[in-house]
N, C-alpha and C positions, 0 to 999 in steps of 0.2 A: 312459471319457472324463471329463475334469474340466471344471467350469463355474465361471465367476466369478459370484458372487452378492452382490457388494458394491454399495453405492450411490454409488460414485465412478467407476465405469467408464463412459467416454463412447463416442463413435463409434457403432459398430453394435451395442453390447452391451446395448441396452435394447429392450424392447417393452412396450406398455401394454395392459392389459386386466383386466377383472374387479375394478376398484377397487384394484389393486395394481401396483407396479412389479415386473416379473419379469426376471431376468437371463437373457440368451441366451448360448450358448457362445462368448463372445469375452471377451478380457481386455485392459484398457488398461494401458499402462506406468505410469499414474497410480496403479494399485491398490496398496493396502498390506495388504489383508486376505487370510486364508487361503482357498484354494480349497475347494469342497465337491464331493461326488460326484453331486449332483443339483441340479436347479433349485430355488430357494427363493424364495417370494414375500415381498415386503417391504410390509407395510401402509403406506399413505400417512401414517399418523399415528405411525409408529414413533419419530420424533424430530423436534425442532424444525427441524433443517436439512433433514431429508427432506421436511418440509412445504414448505420453500422450493423444493426441487428439484421438488416436485409441482405447482407453479404451472402453470396452463394455458400461459403463454408459454414455460415451459421444456420442458414435455412436447411442445409443438407442434414443437419442434426435432427430436425423435426420431420424429415421425410422418411427417416429410418423407422422400422418397427420399434415399439416401446421396449421390447426385450433387448434390443441392441443399444438403446440409449442409457441403459443402466449398467451396473457392473457386469463384466463378463466373468463369471465365476468358473474359471478354468485356469490351467497353468498355475496351480497352487493358489487358487482364489485371487489371482492377480487382477487389480483394478485397471481398467482401460480408460485413458484420458485422451480426449481430442484437444490438442493444443492449439487448434486454429479458431476455436469459437470465442465469442464475446471479446474480451480484451485482446486475446490472441497473441500475447507476447510472453515475456519472461516471468510475469507474475504468476501465470498458471503453473510454470515449473516450480517456482519458489513455494507456493502454497501446497501444491500436491506432494512435492518431495518432502517437505517438512512434516506434513501429516502422515505420509507413508512411514517415515522414520519413527515418529512418535507412536503410531498405532501398530507398528510391526506388519504393515500391509504391503505386499509386493505390488509394484506399480509398473505400468507401461504407458508412456506418453508418446502419442503419434502426432504427426503434422505440426511439429514444433515451429512456432513463429512462421507458419506457412504463408501468411499474407504480408510479411515484411519484405522490404527491398532486398535484404540479405537473409533469406530463410534459414532456419536451423540454429544450432547453438553458436553463440559468439563467445569470445574468451571469458567475459564476466559470468555468463551462465554456466559454462563448463567449470569454472573455478568454484562456484557455489555448490554444484553437484558433487565435485570431487571432495570438497570439505565435508559435506554431509555423509558421503560414503565412508570417509576416513573416520569420522567421529562416532560412527556406529558399526564399524567393521563390516560394512555392507558390500554388496556386489553390484556392479553396473556394467551394462553392455550398451554400445553406441555412444560412449562418451568421447566424442571428438568434435573439433570445430566443423560446423556445417551440417552435423548430423540432425536429421528431422525425426528421429525415433530413439528413445532411450528406455531401457529396461532397468529397473532399480529394485533390488532386494535388500531390505534393511536387516541389520543385526542388532546387537545390544548397544545402547548409547553409553558412552564413557566420558568422564570428565578429563581434565588435563589441558594441555596446550594444543590448539588446532590452528593450522595455517592456511591462508588462501591468498593468492597473488594473481590478479587479472593480467599483470604485465602490460596493461593499457591504462586508459583513464576510466575504465569501467568502475562503477560506483561501489565503494566499500560499504555504503549504507545498505545497498541491495544484498550484498554478501551477508551482512548482519541479519537482514530480514529472514533469510532462509535458515541460518544456523542457530540463531538465538532461541527460538521456541524449542528446538531439539535439546540443547544442553541444559535448559531449565529442568529437564527430567533425567539428567545424568545422576550418577551415584556420588559425584564429587564436584567441587568448583571447577570452572572452566575459564580459560583465557583464549579469546579469539584474536589472532594477529592477522589483520586484514590489510592488504596492500592494493592500491589502485588510485582512483580519483576520489578525493574527499568532497569536492565541490563540482559536481558534474551535471550536465543537462539531463532532463528526463529522469531525475531521481532526487530524493531528498538531499539537501546539503547536510554535511556533518554538523553544522551549527544547528540545523533544525532538529536533528536526532538528539543532540545534547540538550537543547533549550526547550523543546516541546515534547518529542516522543518519549524521552527517558522519564521525566517526571509524571507523565500521564500513564504510561504503561506500568509504572511501579505501583499504581493503584490496584493492580491485580494481585498485590501482595508478593512482589518479587523485588529483588535488588540487583542493580547492575552499575558498573562504572565504565565510562567511555573516555579513554585518554587519547588525545590527538598528539601523536608523536611527530608527524610531519604532514603538511598539507600538500596535495597534488592536484594538478589541473589538466584540462584538455590542452593538447592531445597526448601528452606523454604520461600522465598519471604520476606515479612516484610517491604518492601519499601513503601514510601508514597510521593505522588506528589500532589500539589495543582495547578490547572489551572484556571486562571481568564479570562473570555471572555466577551467582550461587544457585544451587539446585533448590527446588521447592517440592513439598509433598503434594500440593494441589494449589491451583490458582483460585483466587476469590473472584466472584463476579463484581462488576462495577456499575454504578449509576451516575451518568453524566447527562443530566437533563435540565439542570438549572444553571444557566450561564452566569447569572448575576450581572453586576455592572462592571464596566472596565475601570480599573483602578490605576493602571500603569501601562505605558507604552515605551518600549526600549528596543535597542538593536545594535547591530554593528555593520559598518560598511568597511570593506577591506580591499587592499591591493597587495600584490606580491610580485616579486621579480623586479623587472626594470620599470614598472609603472610608478609615477609620482603619487604621493599621498593626496595631492589635490583632487585626484579623481574620486577618491573615497569621500572627501569632504563635499564634493559636488553631488555625489549620489545621496549622501545624508541630507543635504540641504533641500534637494528636490523632493525627497520623500517627506520631509517635515512639512514643506509647503502644501503638498497634496493632502496629507492627513489633516492639517489645520482647517481645511475647507469644511470638514465634517465633524472633527473632534476639536473643540475650542477650549475646553475646560481642563485639559490635562497637559502637563509638560511632556514633550516627546524627546526622549534622550537617545540619540543614535550616535554611537562613537565611531569616529573615522580612524582606522588603524592601518599601518603598513606591517605586514607579517615579517618577522625577523628572517633573514636569509637562511639561517640554519634550521628554520622550522617550516620551510616551504620549498617545494621543488617546482621550478617553472614559473610562468607568468600567469596571473589570474586576477580577477576582480569580481566583486559581488556584494550583496547586501541581504540581511535578514532583519525583519522587524516583528516583534512579539508583543501581543496585548495580553496582559494578565487581568483576571477578573476577581471580584469579591468572593467567589465560590471556588477558586482554585483552578479555573479553566485557563487554558493557554491556546491562543489562536495566532497564526503567523502569516506573513507574506514574504516572499523572497524573489530574487532575480540575480542572474549572472550576466556579467559583461562579456562582450566579444568585439572583435575588430569591426569598426564601422558603426557601432552602437554607442550613442552618447551616454555619458554618465547620468545626465538628467533623465533620460529614458529608462535606464536601469533602476534608478531610485523611484521613479513614478510607477513603474510596473510593480515593484514590491509593495508600495503603498496602496495601490489600487487592489491588489490581491488581498491585502489585510482588510481593507475597508469592505470588500465584497464578502469576506468571511464574517465580518461583524454585522453586516446588513441582514443576513439570512437568519440570525438569531440562534444558530446552533451552538452547542457547547463544545464542539470540536470543529476544526477547520476541514476544508475539502481534502487535504492531503493526509490527514490522520485517520479519516473514516476507514479506509480499506486496511490500514496497518493494524487496526484493533480487532478485526474480524476473527482471525485465528485464535486470539487469546479469549475472546468471548465464547467461541465454540468449545474451547478446552476447559473453561472455568466451571466451578461447581455451583450452579444456580443460575438465576436469571440476571442477565446484564441488560441495561437500557442506556442508549446513547442518543442524544438529540443532535441532528446534523442539518446541514443545508441540503441542496439537491443531491440525490444519490448519484455517485459517479459510476462510470462503467467499470472502473477498477474495483469498486465496492461490490457491484453486482456480481462480478466475476469471482471475487473472494468468497462471497456468500454461497454462490452456486457450488463451488468445489468443496468448501467446508461442509456444506450439507451432504454432498455426495459421499465424502470420505468419512466423516465423523458421525453422521446422522443427527447432529445438533439441529435444532429447529429455530429458524429465523423468521421474524415477521417485520415488515416495514410498513408503517402507517403514517398518514399525515398528522402533524402535531396540531392538537386542538387547544394548546395553551393560549391564554390571553396574551396578546402582544406578539405572538409568533407570526412570522411572515408566511406568505402562502408557499414559500419554498422550504419550510422547515419540516423535518421528518423525524420519527422515532424508530431506531433500529433496536429490536428486542431479540434476545437469544436465550433459549434454554440450553445451557452448556452441558457437556457430557460428564463433567467432573472427573477428568482424567487423573488417575493417581500415579505417583512416582513409585514404582515397585522397589526401587533401590533404597528408599528412606523409610 
């Protein structure tokens, strides 16, 4: 008999005891590691991400009876979500709420951000939930700052103009992540007016959304426009973005497995407010020097810009660098400045992030992985994406996409010639969701 002894097998494949995680004879479709012929214990301190998996809130999930780990089919077939497991943050809310809206499935999310320093809903999370509730005429209970439990009952998705304002520097890009999949299945075109931070920590910069996310997600056979009306920075926010989205009948699957060769590297280093443009130039120069150590045969074009005062609110600085390839892949690195952090360090951080994404041989970078999962789950057919190491955000997105949609994901080591040991293939048999309005 063969047993799965990896640390990414979920469902019934774990038991806990003796200070170690021990694999039982079951294997998840998520697994990418070879089977062994005997049970093998994994010390809790084996790796940093195993430490995260070993948190009490996560292990508690697997101590429950199997019947409690799946959907609780009561209260109108309401799906129960534990918001404290895996990534344990706002991503669980975004993925679960969007899929609830799309599938017409009532939802309850408990233990929201339970492991964070400030548990419960923060303004940016509440703004996203309120926008989704409004765009589908849904009902929500527990929608208040600090709430650790939310009940959501979706209605019919409608097009038109939808507004969300975090009133903080909370990321407009994360607001877009929760609303965009929903309005793709509306009856008419939609405009999302999103207010908050455009270049915020712990979230994609708006430049990444425009330069990388948009052209790649459009491969699912959708179209969107993203108009930056005003940029906003930490701590006040004040940015505003308008996203225009046309509805689709059905999403097409994608294949992104051949990265090709890098043909172009470009980017922008920016300052806004009271900061001199010299800081942007220093960031760009440091990034170019760093990239030149590994990429010598391409011209690296990073523009240094000062945002016009009427197009930015507050003071901020940062950089994004994008590599384009011969097969249409886009990979990026980015960084934001802050008080006490030198311009050289900001530029070098972005360059190192880009180089790291180029080294692993994937066709998407580490920050696009998880953003594609919901679209892969909804598409009509098999999608395949080659990535670098699977991130915890991606594991989380897959887990909840499988739970809510019943799409089937597999993650396997890439066996392609020239692939690094850290390259993986994410494959998904999507559910082929149809827009009933078109």
